[in-house]
MIDOSE-1310 file (N, C-alpha, C; in nm, 2 decimals, decimal comma, always signed):
residues 67
mkik	+0,17/+0,02/+0,82/+0,08/-0,09/+0,84/+0,15/-0,23/+0,86; +0,12/-0,32/+0,96/+0,19/-0,45/+0,97/+0,11/-0,54/+0,88; +0,18/-0,63/+0,85/+0,13/-0,75/+0,76/+0,00/-0,83/+0,82; +0,00/-0,83/+0,96/-0,10/-0,90/+1,01/-0,22/-0,82/+1,03
eire	-0,22/-0,69/+1,03/-0,32/-0,59/+1,01/-0,38/-0,61/+0,85; -0,30/-0,61/+0,76/-0,34/-0,63/+0,62/-0,40/-0,75/+0,60; -0,34/-0,86/+0,67/-0,43/-1,00/+0,62/-0,55/-1,01/+0,68; -0,60/-0,92/+0,78/-0,71/-0,92/+0,84/-0,83/-0,83/+0,76
lsdd	-0,78/-0,76/+0,66/-0,88/-0,69/+0,58/-0,94/-0,77/+0,46; -1,06/-0,75/+0,41/-1,13/-0,81/+0,33/-1,07/-0,77/+0,20; -1,12/-0,84/+0,07/-1,05/-0,78/-0,06/-1,09/-0,65/-0,09; -1,21/-0,61/-0,06/-1,26/-0,47/-0,10/-1,18/-0,37/-0,02
elrs	-1,15/-0,41/+0,10/-1,09/-0,31/+0,17/-0,94/-0,29/+0,15; -0,89/-0,42/+0,08/-0,75/-0,41/+0,05/-0,74/-0,32/-0,08; -0,84/-0,32/-0,17/-0,83/-0,24/-0,29/-0,85/-0,11/-0,25; -0,93/-0,07/-0,18/-0,96/+0,07/-0,13/-0,83/+0,13/-0,05
erdr	-0,77/+0,04/+0,03/-0,65/+0,08/+0,10/-0,54/+0,11/+0,00; -0,54/+0,02/-0,11/-0,43/+0,04/-0,21/-0,44/+0,16/-0,29; -0,57/+0,19/-0,34/-0,60/+0,30/-0,41/-0,57/+0,43/-0,31; -0,60/+0,42/-0,18/-0,58/+0,56/-0,09/-0,42/+0,56/-0,07
lhrh	-0,34/+0,47/-0,09/-0,19/+0,48/-0,06/-0,14/+0,54/-0,19; -0,21/+0,47/-0,29/-0,14/+0,54/-0,43/-0,17/+0,68/-0,44; -0,28/+0,73/-0,39/-0,31/+0,89/-0,38/-0,22/+0,94/-0,31; -0,20/+0,89/-0,19/-0,11/+0,95/-0,08/+0,04/+0,96/-0,14
lfdl	+0,08/+0,85/-0,21/+0,22/+0,84/-0,26/+0,22/+0,96/-0,37; +0,12/+0,98/-0,44/+0,12/+1,09/-0,54/+0,14/+1,21/-0,46; +0,06/+1,25/-0,37/+0,07/+1,38/-0,29/+0,21/+1,38/-0,22; +0,27/+1,28/-0,18/+0,40/+1,30/-0,12/+0,52/+1,31/-0,21
raqs	+0,49/+1,27/-0,35/+0,58/+1,31/-0,46/+0,58/+1,43/-0,49; +0,45/+1,50/-0,49/+0,44/+1,64/-0,53/+0,49/+1,74/-0,43; +0,48/+1,69/-0,29/+0,54/+1,77/-0,19/+0,70/+1,77/-0,21; +0,75/+1,65/-0,25/+0,90/+1,64/-0,24/+0,94/+1,73/-0,37
vtek	+0,87/+1,73/-0,47/+0,94/+1,83/-0,59/+0,91/+1,98/-0,55; +0,82/+2,01/-0,47/+0,82/+2,16/-0,42/+0,87/+2,18/-0,29; +0,96/+2,06/-0,25/+1,04/+2,08/-0,11/+0,96/+2,13/+0,00; +0,84/+2,07/+0,00/+0,74/+2,10/+0,12/+0,73/+1,96/+0,20
ladp	+0,81/+1,85/+0,17/+0,79/+1,73/+0,24/+0,89/+1,74/+0,36; +0,82/+1,72/+0,48/+0,89/+1,72/+0,61/+0,98/+1,59/+0,63; +0,91/+1,48/+0,60/+1,00/+1,36/+0,63/+1,01/+1,26/+0,50; +1,12/+1,28/+0,43/+1,14/+1,19/+0,30/+1,11/+1,05/+0,32
slit	+1,13/+1,00/+0,43/+1,11/+0,86/+0,47/+0,97/+0,81/+0,44; +0,88/+0,89/+0,45/+0,75/+0,86/+0,43/+0,73/+0,79/+0,30; +0,80/+0,84/+0,19/+0,76/+0,79/+0,04/+0,80/+0,65/+0,05; +0,91/+0,61/+0,12/+0,95/+0,45/+0,12/+0,85/+0,37/+0,19
kvrr	+0,79/+0,43/+0,32/+0,70/+0,35/+0,40/+0,58/+0,35/+0,32; +0,54/+0,44/+0,25/+0,42/+0,42/+0,17/+0,43/+0,33/+0,06; +0,54/+0,33/+0,00/+0,58/+0,23/-0,10/+0,59/+0,08/-0,05; +0,63/+0,07/+0,07/+0,63/-0,06/+0,12/+0,50/-0,11/+0,16
diar	+0,41/-0,03/+0,21/+0,29/-0,07/+0,23/+0,20/-0,11/+0,14; +0,23/-0,05/+0,00/+0,16/-0,08/-0,11/+0,18/-0,20/-0,17; +0,34/-0,23/-0,15/+0,39/-0,37/-0,18/+0,34/-0,48/-0,10; +0,30/-0,45/+0,05/+0,25/-0,54/+0,13/+0,12/-0,59/+0,10
iltv	+0,04/-0,47/+0,05/-0,10/-0,49/+0,02/-0,10/-0,59/-0,12; -0,02/-0,56/-0,21/-0,01/-0,63/-0,34/+0,02/-0,76/-0,32; +0,11/-0,79/-0,24/+0,15/-0,91/-0,20/+0,04/-1,02/-0,14; -0,05/-0,94/-0,05/-0,16/-1,03/+0,01/-0,26/-1,03/-0,10
iner	-0,29/-0,95/-0,19/-0,38/-0,97/-0,30/-0,35/-1,07/-0,39; -0,24/-1,09/-0,43/-0,16/-1,19/-0,50/-0,18/-1,32/-0,44; -0,14/-1,34/-0,32/-0,15/-1,47/-0,24/-0,28/-1,51/-0,24; -0,39/-1,42/-0,22/-0,53/-1,47/-0,22/-0,58/-1,50/-0,36
qkrp	-0,53/-1,45/-0,48/-0,58/-1,50/-0,59/-0,51/-1,62/-0,64; -0,41/-1,66/-0,59/-0,32/-1,78/-0,62/-0,37/-1,90/-0,54; -0,43/-1,86/-0,42/-0,46/-1,99/-0,32/-0,58/-2,08/-0,37; -0,68/-2,02/-0,43/-0,78/-2,12/-0,48/-0,73/-2,21/-0,60
aka	-0,63/-2,16/-0,67/-0,59/-2,24/-0,79/-0,50/-2,37/-0,73; -0,45/-2,36/-0,61/-0,36/-2,47/-0,56/-0,46/-2,57/-0,49; -0,58/-2,53/-0,44/-0,69/-2,61/-0,38/-0,75/-2,71/-0,47
């Protein structure tokens, strides 16, 4: 997911997407342990997407305090 796409989502959509990605990351880790993971780079990509979402959530929480 691109940061531009993430910034266009509402707060509720960001939280639901974050939860979905956490579940997906858990599934990928389980596949990794059982050696059924086809593309190991998916774990890194999902972790980065989660970090991007958390960054946008934190930015939105801090923005009203500055105004």
